[in-house]
ROKE-231209 format. One line per 8 residues: number of its first residue (from 1); their letters; for each residue x, y, z of C-alpha. Coordinates in nm, 2 decimals, always signed. Layout:
N
NUM> a> X:Y:Z  ...
***
This chain:
407
1> mnalppri> +0.00:-0.02:+0.01  +0.34:+0.23:+0.12  +0.34:+0.25:-0.32  +0.03:+0.36:-0.38  -0.10:+0.72:-0.34  -0.22:+0.82:-0.05  -0.49:+0.99:-0.13  -0.63:+0.60:-0.32
9> aqaldtdl> -0.43:+0.44:-0.10  -0.68:+0.60:+0.17  -1.00:+0.53:-0.07  -0.92:+0.16:-0.06  -0.86:+0.19:+0.32  -1.22:+0.35:+0.38  -1.43:+0.13:+0.10  -1.25:-0.22:+0.23
17> larhslaw> -1.31:-0.03:+0.63  -1.68:+0.04:+0.53  -1.75:-0.27:+0.32  -1.65:-0.49:+0.64  -1.81:-0.28:+0.91  -1.54:-0.20:+1.12  -1.57:-0.18:+1.48  -1.29:-0.09:+1.73
25> lrvdaale> -1.25:-0.15:+2.12  -0.99:-0.02:+2.34  -0.93:-0.17:+2.68  -0.69:-0.06:+2.97  -0.41:-0.23:+3.18  -0.66:-0.29:+3.46  -0.83:-0.50:+3.12  -1.12:-0.30:+3.15
33> lagtggcl> -1.29:-0.14:+2.86  -1.14:+0.23:+2.79  -1.31:+0.31:+2.46  -1.52:+0.17:+2.21  -1.60:+0.32:+1.86  -1.71:+0.20:+1.49  -2.02:-0.04:+1.38  -2.05:-0.13:+1.72
41> ehyglaal> -2.44:-0.18:+1.62  -2.33:-0.44:+1.36  -2.20:-0.70:+1.60  -2.50:-0.63:+1.86  -2.23:-0.41:+2.08  -2.38:-0.15:+2.11  -2.46:-0.13:+2.47  -2.15:-0.15:+2.63
49> dlgkaasm> -1.99:-0.03:+2.94  -1.69:+0.16:+2.99  -1.48:+0.17:+3.29  -1.59:-0.25:+3.33  -1.35:-0.59:+3.29  -1.38:-0.60:+2.94  -1.38:-0.99:+2.92  -1.72:-1.01:+3.17
57> qlvflegl> -1.90:-0.79:+2.86  -1.76:-0.97:+2.57  -1.69:-1.39:+2.62  -1.47:-1.37:+2.27  -1.20:-1.15:+2.45  -1.25:-1.45:+2.77  -0.85:-1.54:+2.80  -0.73:-1.38:+2.53
65> fpldespl> -0.46:-1.11:+2.79  -0.30:-1.04:+2.80  -0.13:-1.00:+2.48  +0.16:-1.28:+2.45  +0.24:-1.13:+2.10  +0.09:-0.86:+1.94  -0.04:-0.74:+1.66  -0.25:-1.08:+1.69
73> lirslelp> -0.49:-1.22:+1.47  -0.78:-1.39:+1.46  -0.91:-1.50:+1.15  -1.31:-1.63:+1.12  -1.42:-1.60:+1.49  -1.75:-1.66:+1.54  -1.97:-1.42:+1.74  -2.24:-1.49:+1.99
81> ggrvvdlh> -2.48:-1.36:+1.74  -2.37:-1.51:+1.46  -2.15:-1.27:+1.30  -1.79:-1.38:+1.14  -1.54:-1.12:+1.19  -1.14:-1.12:+1.18  -1.01:-1.02:+1.50  -0.72:-0.78:+1.48
89> chahdget> -0.54:-0.69:+1.83  -0.27:-0.40:+1.91  -0.07:-0.34:+2.22  +0.01:+0.05:+2.20  +0.09:+0.23:+2.49  -0.04:+0.04:+2.75  -0.34:-0.03:+2.57  -0.49:-0.29:+2.39
97> willldvt> -0.69:-0.25:+2.05  -0.92:-0.46:+1.91  -1.06:-0.44:+1.53  -1.33:-0.64:+1.45  -1.38:-0.69:+1.08  -1.68:-0.85:+0.95  -1.61:-1.19:+0.71  -1.92:-1.35:+0.75
105> aerdesrl> -1.99:-1.29:+0.38  -1.66:-1.42:+0.27  -1.72:-1.71:+0.55  -2.04:-1.80:+0.34  -1.83:-1.76:+0.05  -1.62:-2.01:+0.11  -1.88:-2.25:+0.26  -2.02:-2.26:-0.03
113> vqqkayem> -1.77:-2.27:-0.26  -1.64:-2.61:-0.01  -2.00:-2.71:-0.07  -2.05:-2.70:-0.43  -1.68:-2.90:-0.39  -1.80:-3.11:-0.19  -2.13:-3.17:-0.45  -1.90:-3.20:-0.71
121> tllrekea> -1.73:-3.49:-0.56  -2.04:-3.70:-0.46  -2.11:-3.59:-0.84  -1.79:-3.74:-0.96  -1.80:-4.06:-0.78  -2.14:-4.10:-0.90  -2.06:-4.05:-1.22  -1.79:-4.30:-1.14
129> elnrrlaa> -2.04:-4.56:-1.00  -2.30:-4.54:-1.26  -1.97:-4.57:-1.50  -1.92:-4.85:-1.32  -2.26:-5.00:-1.34  -2.32:-4.92:-1.69  -2.01:-5.11:-1.80  -2.10:-5.38:-1.58
137> anaallaa> -2.47:-5.38:-1.73  -2.28:-5.30:-2.09  -2.04:-5.65:-2.04  -2.38:-5.89:-1.91  -2.59:-5.75:-2.22  -2.30:-5.81:-2.49  -2.27:-6.18:-2.35  -2.60:-6.18:-2.31
145> qreieasr> -2.67:-6.13:-2.64  -2.40:-6.36:-2.75  -2.60:-6.61:-2.53  -2.91:-6.53:-2.79  -2.71:-6.51:-3.08  -2.57:-6.83:-3.03  -2.90:-6.99:-2.89  -3.09:-6.84:-3.24
153> aalqqahd> -2.80:-6.96:-3.43  -2.88:-7.34:-3.29  -3.18:-7.27:-3.33  -3.16:-7.18:-3.67  -2.96:-7.51:-3.71  -3.26:-7.70:-3.53  -3.55:-7.54:-3.78  -3.30:-7.62:-4.07
161> rldqglqe> -3.24:-7.94:-3.97  -3.66:-8.02:-3.88  -3.73:-7.84:-4.22  -3.54:-8.02:-4.43  -3.70:-8.36:-4.23  -4.00:-8.22:-4.36  -3.87:-8.14:-4.66  -3.71:-8.49:-4.71
169> aaayvrsi> -4.09:-8.66:-4.53  -4.30:-8.40:-4.76  -4.12:-8.54:-5.07  -4.13:-8.91:-4.95  -4.52:-8.87:-4.88  -4.56:-8.72:-5.31  -4.35:-9.04:-5.40  -4.58:-9.32:-5.25
177> lprplsep> -4.85:-9.12:-5.47  -4.98:-9.33:-5.80  -4.88:-9.20:-6.09  -5.14:-9.01:-6.31  -5.26:-9.31:-6.61  -5.37:-9.25:-6.92  -5.48:-9.63:-6.97  -5.76:-9.83:-6.95
185> fdvdwrfl> -5.89:-9.50:-6.81  -5.73:-9.18:-6.77  -5.61:-9.06:-6.39  -5.46:-8.72:-6.26  -5.49:-8.59:-5.95  -5.35:-8.26:-5.74  -5.24:-8.25:-5.41  -5.15:-7.91:-5.18
193> psarlggd> -5.15:-8.00:-4.81  -5.15:-7.69:-4.62  -4.80:-7.75:-4.47  -4.54:-7.95:-4.49  -4.71:-8.22:-4.41  -5.15:-8.25:-4.42  -5.34:-8.52:-4.34  -5.47:-8.64:-4.69
201> cfgyhwid> -5.37:-8.94:-4.88  -5.51:-9.15:-5.13  -5.44:-9.40:-5.43  -5.57:-9.63:-5.63  -5.49:-10.01:-5.75  -5.59:-10.31:-5.92  -5.73:-10.58:-5.69  -5.74:-10.83:-5.96
209> dehfalyl> -5.80:-10.79:-6.34  -6.16:-10.69:-6.26  -6.18:-10.44:-6.03  -6.01:-10.15:-5.94  -6.01:-9.94:-5.60  -5.98:-9.62:-5.54  -6.00:-9.38:-5.23  -5.91:-9.10:-5.09
217> ldvcghgi> -5.87:-9.03:-4.68  -5.89:-8.66:-4.48  -5.69:-8.77:-4.09  -5.80:-8.47:-3.91  -5.50:-8.18:-3.85  -5.21:-8.13:-4.00  -4.86:-8.18:-3.91  -4.60:-8.51:-3.87
225> gpsllsig> -4.86:-8.71:-3.67  -5.16:-8.72:-3.93  -4.95:-8.77:-4.18  -4.82:-9.08:-4.05  -5.15:-9.23:-4.03  -5.25:-9.12:-4.33  -4.90:-9.36:-4.49  -5.04:-9.60:-4.23
233> vlqtlrgg> -5.38:-9.64:-4.32  -5.26:-9.58:-4.74  -5.03:-9.87:-4.70  -5.27:-10.07:-4.53  -5.56:-10.03:-4.81  -5.24:-10.07:-5.06  -5.12:-10.41:-4.95  -5.48:-10.53:-4.90
241> slagadpr> -5.43:-10.71:-4.50  -5.71:-10.63:-4.35  -5.82:-10.91:-4.17  -6.20:-11.03:-4.21  -6.28:-10.81:-4.50  -6.30:-10.83:-4.89  -6.15:-10.52:-5.03  -6.34:-10.55:-5.27
249> epgqvcaa> -6.69:-10.46:-5.05  -6.65:-10.08:-4.92  -6.84:-10.17:-4.61  -6.65:-10.42:-4.46  -6.33:-10.23:-4.59  -6.45:-9.95:-4.37  -6.53:-10.15:-4.03  -6.23:-10.36:-4.08
257> lnrvyrme> -5.99:-9.99:-4.04  -6.25:-9.88:-3.75  -6.13:-10.19:-3.57  -5.74:-10.14:-3.65  -5.76:-9.75:-3.61  -5.93:-9.64:-3.32  -5.88:-9.27:-3.21  -5.84:-9.40:-2.86
265> dhydlfft> -5.49:-9.63:-3.00  -5.37:-9.35:-3.23  -5.33:-9.02:-3.01  -5.76:-8.92:-3.04  -5.69:-8.90:-3.42  -5.93:-9.01:-3.69  -6.01:-8.99:-4.05  -6.30:-8.99:-4.26
273> lwygvysr> -6.25:-9.16:-4.62  -6.45:-9.21:-4.96  -6.37:-9.64:-5.08  -6.47:-9.73:-5.46  -6.41:-10.01:-5.62  -6.48:-9.99:-6.04  -6.52:-10.32:-6.20  -6.47:-10.26:-6.58
281> agrrlvya> -6.69:-10.59:-6.68  -6.99:-10.46:-6.58  -6.89:-10.09:-6.57  -7.07:-10.04:-6.22  -6.88:-9.88:-5.90  -6.97:-9.95:-5.53  -6.87:-9.75:-5.28  -6.88:-9.61:-4.98
289> saghppal> -6.82:-9.31:-4.76  -6.76:-9.27:-4.41  -6.77:-8.91:-4.27  -6.64:-8.78:-4.63  -6.76:-8.57:-4.91  -6.94:-8.68:-5.18  -6.73:-8.78:-5.42  -6.87:-8.61:-5.77
297> lvpvdard> -6.97:-8.82:-6.07  -7.02:-8.63:-6.43  -7.21:-8.86:-6.66  -7.19:-8.74:-7.03  -7.45:-8.44:-6.98  -7.27:-8.27:-6.73  -7.66:-8.18:-6.64  -7.68:-8.55:-6.44
305> mrqlatrg> -7.39:-8.45:-6.21  -7.46:-8.70:-5.93  -7.27:-8.64:-5.56  -7.13:-9.00:-5.48  -7.19:-9.10:-5.03  -7.34:-9.29:-4.85  -7.40:-9.28:-4.44  -7.16:-9.36:-4.24
313> apigtvrd> -6.93:-9.21:-3.89  -6.53:-9.15:-3.99  -6.28:-9.42:-3.93  -6.22:-9.48:-3.57  -6.47:-9.27:-3.37  -6.77:-9.54:-3.33  -6.66:-9.88:-3.20  -6.83:-10.12:-3.34
321> aswrsetv> -7.02:-9.88:-3.65  -7.08:-10.01:-3.93  -7.09:-9.87:-4.36  -7.31:-9.96:-4.59  -7.18:-9.95:-5.00  -7.41:-9.85:-5.28  -7.38:-9.96:-5.67  -7.39:-9.69:-5.95
329> alppgsrl> -7.37:-9.75:-6.30  -7.03:-9.52:-6.49  -7.13:-9.53:-6.84  -6.84:-9.43:-7.12  -6.70:-9.12:-7.02  -6.84:-9.07:-6.72  -6.60:-8.87:-6.50  -6.52:-8.91:-6.13
337> yllsdgaf> -6.41:-8.66:-5.89  -6.25:-8.78:-5.49  -6.18:-8.51:-5.30  -6.10:-8.36:-5.00  -6.29:-8.10:-4.78  -6.03:-7.83:-4.86  -6.11:-7.82:-5.17  -6.43:-7.62:-5.17
345> eiarpdgt> -6.42:-7.50:-4.76  -6.29:-7.21:-4.83  -6.36:-6.89:-4.66  -6.41:-6.57:-4.89  -6.23:-6.24:-4.76  -6.56:-6.10:-4.75  -6.60:-6.40:-4.46  -6.84:-6.60:-4.63
353> mlsldefa> -6.77:-6.99:-4.73  -6.79:-7.20:-5.09  -6.97:-7.45:-5.03  -6.98:-7.82:-5.17  -7.28:-7.69:-5.41  -7.11:-7.42:-5.54  -6.71:-7.65:-5.57  -6.99:-7.90:-5.73
361> gfvgrlda> -7.11:-7.65:-6.00  -6.76:-7.48:-6.12  -6.66:-7.87:-6.18  -7.01:-7.92:-6.40  -7.00:-7.62:-6.59  -6.60:-7.70:-6.66  -6.69:-8.06:-6.79  -7.00:-7.93:-7.00
369> gghdtggh> -6.69:-7.70:-7.17  -6.55:-8.03:-7.37  -6.52:-8.42:-7.34  -6.13:-8.44:-7.31  -6.05:-8.79:-7.21  -5.64:-8.74:-7.11  -5.45:-8.65:-6.76  -5.30:-8.39:-6.98
377> dahldrll> -5.60:-8.14:-6.96  -5.67:-7.86:-6.82  -5.95:-7.91:-6.57  -5.77:-7.97:-6.24  -5.60:-7.67:-6.32  -5.84:-7.47:-6.40  -6.01:-7.60:-6.05  -5.73:-7.49:-5.84
385> dfvhrqag> -5.74:-7.17:-6.00  -6.09:-7.17:-5.91  -6.02:-7.25:-5.56  -5.76:-6.95:-5.51  -5.95:-6.67:-5.65  -6.20:-6.77:-5.41  -6.00:-6.79:-5.12  -5.84:-6.45:-5.24
393> aqtleddl> -5.48:-6.36:-5.13  -5.52:-6.62:-4.86  -5.34:-6.92:-4.77  -5.55:-7.25:-4.80  -5.62:-7.30:-4.39  -5.65:-7.69:-4.53  -5.50:-7.96:-4.72  -5.66:-7.97:-5.10
401> sivrfvf> -5.62:-8.32:-5.26  -5.83:-8.40:-5.57  -5.87:-8.71:-5.80  -6.03:-8.72:-6.18  -6.12:-9.03:-6.32  -6.20:-9.01:-6.66  -6.37:-9.38:-6.70
***
């Protein structure tokens, strides 16, 4: 301060003392209060009595006298009223001068800075802890992702193996279906399972030189179980190994199958069946149906179409049930359609259902357009196109099988 001009130094001192509310006390050699001045009221010291012991009136001076050193500075002393002062003590001419400078604001600011620093320290610790938790969570997520990817890869491999197996099974099912015929009469078919494996199956074969068996069955449900059962029934019919049944008698065949394939013995699966036997010499067809949709017989005049069915429960559902057979003549050029219910039980986009009569009407109109004699015609493809148009863009919900005979 000595380097500053006296007036500037005095101005700074005046400003400094004003901002810090200077108050002073003078204590004589007898340790009595000899004088006071400055901002005493600021510190709650306006009612001091001169001539009385200083330490009795000012408890913060207790133990201070006599001064061991001068000048003496006691920083940030908190007074009873809550003010915080820097206490300056000076010995002068046998007396002690006590100067009080208010530093409450500095103390509060220092505390605020310390509090902020403490909060920042806590914040950094919390941030560090959060980072540690995030790192641990990220590591756990990465581990879980690796496990998921490994599981997904394993599932994909299992799916691919299963899909490959289903493709092979579907190929096997299609391979055991009979080939189309062109003589002594024409036979063609279309087979569309709704899943990889369906419950539909059909076949035809010569029982002997005179009798030709033709049949279509539909096991309830879709998938591996129904497909296995349909293959088993197909092989049974082909092998002619039904005990107590003449394969030329449809009613006996149904009864024998019912004894072998009871639903309680086959995972609650049952099936419907249409079974017929064509006699070449007499051009007669003997047939029976077990809960199956009728076959459609279209003579040369398609307007005389007939629906061929007999009453009878599905195979496996009723113990000791019986089925009767009926006979119909097949003039030359007659066409016979065997079909599963998936060919006509079609849900249209507008919510209505295609009926058997509507399907049969389309078959009649289709056959009325020409009397072809080969399985190479487009009749069945047109039928499939008709069915798909009825379903709109929807996938068919059931297996679809159609077998067409031209006798």
